[in-house]
C-alpha positions, 0 to 999 in steps of 0.5 A: 500499500502506497501510504505505508512508511518505507521500511528497511532491514535493520543493522545491515551495516553491522557485524553479520553475527549480530543479526541473522536472517530469520523468518517468523513461523506463521499462525495462520489462524491468528485474529487481531484482538486489539490495536492501539489507535493512539500509536497507529495515529502517531505512526500515521498508518492508514486506517484501511490497512489496519482494518484489512487482512494485510495488517493481520498477515504481518502480525501472524508472521504470514507476510513481511513488511514491504522492503524489509527482511526479518531478523533475530539478534544475539545478546548476553546478560546477567540473569538474576545476577548470573552471567549467561554468555549467549541469549538472544531473540528467542521468540522475537523477530525484528521485521523492519524499521522506518523513519517517522515523521519526526525523523526518529527510527521506528523498529517493528518487532514481533514477540511470540512469533516462533523459534529462532537460532536463539531459542535454546530449545524452546518453542518461540511462542508466547501465550495469550495471558503474558501477551495481553499483559505486555500489550497493556503495560506497554501502552499504559506506561506510555500513557503514564508518561514513563518511557517504554517500548510501545505495542501496536497490536495483539493477535491471538491464535487457537494454536496450543502452547504448553506452559503450566497448562495448555494455553493459546498462542498470541503475538504482540507487535511491538514498536520502539526506536530500537530494541537494543539492550545492555546485553548486546554490549555484554555479548561482544565484550565477554568475547573480547571482541572490542572492535564489535563493541565499538562498531555497535556503539558507533551505530547506536550513537549515530542513530539515537545519540548524535550529540555524542558522536565521538564522545563515548563517555558522554554517551554513557553518561546519558544512558545512565541518566536515562536509566536512573530517571527510569528507576525514579519513574517506576518507584513513584508510580508503584511499578515492579518490573519483576525481571530486571536482568541486564538483557532486559534493560534498554540502551535508550532508557525504555521500559522493555520486556514486560514479563511478570510485572505488577503495580503495587496494591497493598503497599509493601516496600519489599513486594516481589511481583515475580513468583520466580524471584525466590530471593527477592532480588527484584523487589520494589524497594531493590529496583533503584540498586538494581538499575545502578548495578546493571549500569555497572555491567554496561560500563564493564562491557564498554571499558575499551571505549573509554581508554586503552589503559585498563586502570584509567578506564576503570577510574573513569567508569567509576566516575560515570557510575557515580552520577546514577545516585545523583540523578536518581535522588534528584529525580525521585525527590522532585517526583515525590514532591509533585505527588504530594503537591509540594511546589517548593523544596524544604529540608523536612520534605523527605522525612514528611513524605517517607512517614506517609509511605511508612504509615500506609505500608504498615497498614498495607493500604493501597498505594495508588488510591492513597496517593490519588486521595491525598487532597480528598480527606474523607476518601483517604480516611476511608482507606487508612485504618490507624486514624490517629496516626493519619490525623497526626501526619495530616497535621504535619502535612497541613503545616507544611502546605501552609508554607506553599503559595498555591491555592487548594484547587490548583494544588489538587489539579496538579496532584491529580495530574501525577497521581493516576487513578487507573493502573493496570492492576493484576485483577483487571488484567486477569479479567481481560485475560479470562474474557479474551480466552473466550474471544471476548475482547470488549473487557480488554478494550474498556480497560485500555480506554481507562488506561489511556487517560490514567489521571482523569476520572472517567464516567462509568469506570468506577470499578476500574479504580476500586480497591482489588477484590479479595480474590486477587491476592491469590494471583501470581505471575512468573517467568514461565510464560 
C-alpha cells in the first residue's frame, strides 16, 4: 500500500553475527484482538490497512513488511545476577524499521512469533495471558508518561502452547526506536571482541545520540541518566518490573520486556511481583540499586571505549557510575514532591513524605489510591485504618502546605496530573485475560480506554479504580510464560 511507511532491514551495516536472517513461523488462524489507535495515529498508518487482512498477515508472520527482511539478534546478559554468555531473540523477530515523521527510527518487532537460532530449545511462542499483559502495560506506561517500548497490536491464535497448562498462542507487535539492550554490548565484550563493541556503539550513537558522536563517555553518561530517571519513575508510580536482568535493560532508557510485572496494590516496600524471584532480588525497594548495578555491567562491557589503559578506563567508569545516585535522588525527590503537592523544596520534605509511605505500608493500604486521594481527606480516611496516626501526619502535612503559595484547587489539579487513578492492576488484567480466552475482547477494550487517560476520572469506570477484590491476592505471575 502506497501510504505505508518505507521500511528497511535493520543492522545491515553491522557485524553479520549481530543479526541473522530468520523468518517468523506463521500462525495462520491468528485474529487481531486489539490495536493501539493512539500509536497508529502517531505512526500515521492508514486506517484501511489496519482494518484489512494485510495488517493481520504481518502480525501473524504470514507476510513481511514491504522492503524489509526479518531478523533475530544475539545478546548476553546477567540473569538474576548470573552471567549468561549467549541469549538473544528467542521468540522475537525484528521485522523492519522506518523513519517517522519526526525523523526518529521506528523498529517493528513481533514477540511470540516462533523459534529462532537463539531459542535454546524452546518453542518460540508466547501465550495469551503474557501477551495481553505486555500489550496493556506497554501502552499504559506510555500514557503514564514513563518511557516504554510501545505495542501496536495484539493477535490471538487457537494454536495450543504448553506452559503450566495448555494455553492459546498470541503475538504482540512491538514498536520502539530500538530494541537494543545492555546485553548486546555484554555479548561482544565477554568474547573480547572490542571492535564489535565499538562498531555497535558507533551505530547506536549515530542513530540515537547524535550529540555524542565521538564522545563515548558522554554517551554512557546519558544512558546512565536515562536509566536512573526511569527507576525513579517506576518507584513513584508503584511499578514493579519483575525481571530486571541486564538483557532486559534498554540502551535508550525505555521500559522493555514486560514479563511478570505488577503495580503495587497493598503497599509493601519489599513486594516481589515475580513468583520466580525466590530471593527477592527484584523487589520494589531493590529496583533503584539493581538499575545502578546493571549500569555497572554496561560500563564493564564498554571499558575498551573509554581508554586503552585498563586502570584509566576503570577509574573513568567509576566516575560515570557515580552520577547514577545523584540523578536518581534528584529525580525521585522531585517526583515525590509533585505527588504530594509540594511546589517548593524544604529540608523536612523527605521525612514527611517517607513517614506517609511508612504509614500506608504499616497498614498495607493501597498505594495508588492513597496517593490519589491525598487532597480528598474523606476518601483517604476511608482507606487508612490507623486514624490517629493519619490525623497526626495530616497535621504536619497541613503545616507544610501552609508554607506553599498555591491555592487548594490549583494544588489538587497538579496532584491529580501526577497521581493516576487507573493503573493495570493484576485483577483487571486477569478479567481481561479470562474474557479474551473466550474471544471476548470488550473487557480489554474498556480497560485500555481507561488506561489511556490514567489521570482523568471517567464516567462509568468506577470499578477500574476500586480496591482490588479479595480473590486477587491469590494471583501470581512468573517467568514461565
